[in-house]
C-alpha positions in Angstrom: 8.4 19.9 2.8 5.6 21.7 0.6 2.2 20.6 0.7 0.7 20.5 -2.9 -2.7 20.5 -4.1 -3.8 16.7 -5.4 -5.8 16.1 -8.5 -8.3 13.7 -7.1 -8.9 12.6 -10.7 -5.2 11.4 -10.6 -4.8 9.9 -7.4 -6.7 7.0 -5.4 -6.4 8.2 -1.6 -7.4 5.5 0.9 -6.0 4.4 4.2 -7.3 1.8 6.6 -6.0 1.0 9.9 -5.4 -2.5 8.7 -2.2 -1.3 6.7 -0.7 0.1 9.9 -1.9 -2.9 11.9 -1.2 -5.7 9.4 1.0 -8.7 10.4 4.6 -8.4 8.8 8.0 -8.9 9.4 9.3 -5.7 7.3 12.2 -3.4 8.7 11.6 0.3 9.6 13.6 0.9 6.2 11.2 -1.3 4.4 8.2 0.2 5.9 9.6 3.7 5.0 9.6 2.5 1.4 6.3 1.0 1.4 4.4 3.7 2.7 6.4 6.4 0.8 4.9 4.0 -2.5 1.5 4.2 -1.3 1.4 8.0 -0.8 2.3 8.2 -4.2 0.0 6.0 -5.7 -2.0 7.1 -8.8 -4.8 5.4 -10.7 -3.2 3.4 -13.8 0.5 4.3 -13.1 2.7 0.6 -12.7 6.0 2.4 -12.2 7.3 4.8 -9.5 10.1 6.7 -8.6 10.5 7.7 -4.8 13.6 9.9 -3.7 15.8 9.2 -0.6 15.3 12.8 0.2 11.8 13.0 0.3 11.7 9.7 2.8 14.1 11.4 4.8 12.1 14.6 5.4 8.9 13.1 6.2 10.6 10.2 8.4 13.8 12.3 10.0 15.4 8.9 9.5 18.7 8.6 7.6 19.1 5.7 5.1 22.0 4.6 2.8 22.1 3.4 -0.7 22.8 -0.2 0.4 20.1 0.0 3.4 17.4 1.3 0.4 18.8 -1.4 -2.2 18.5 -4.4 0.3 15.0 -3.4 1.8 13.7 -2.8 -1.8 14.8 -6.2 -2.8 13.2 -7.6 0.4 10.2 -6.2 0.2 9.2 -8.6 -2.9 9.9 -11.8 -0.9 7.8 -10.8 2.0 4.2 -11.5 3.0 2.2 -8.8 4.3 -0.9 -10.1 6.0 -3.8 -8.3 6.9 -6.7 -10.0 8.8 -10.1 -9.5 7.8 -13.3 -10.7 9.1 -14.2 -12.7 6.0 -12.6 -15.6 4.4 -11.1 -16.2 1.1 
């Protein structure tokens, strides 16, 4: 893996512990996809392409196409809940 310089004007880089300690019913594959997308977030960008190889290099896990497709479909129907001190 190669580290690249990030243009801070194009990236929004925020990570809070609540992301990793939130309540969710996500599989390991779904979490790998979610965190990969989070690592790629850019201001004003609405579509993202992530590559299987990148996930495998970072996580050390191998996923086949069927697992990735099913996990991606399931993400849209799952709740990711984060507790905050404020009530809505």
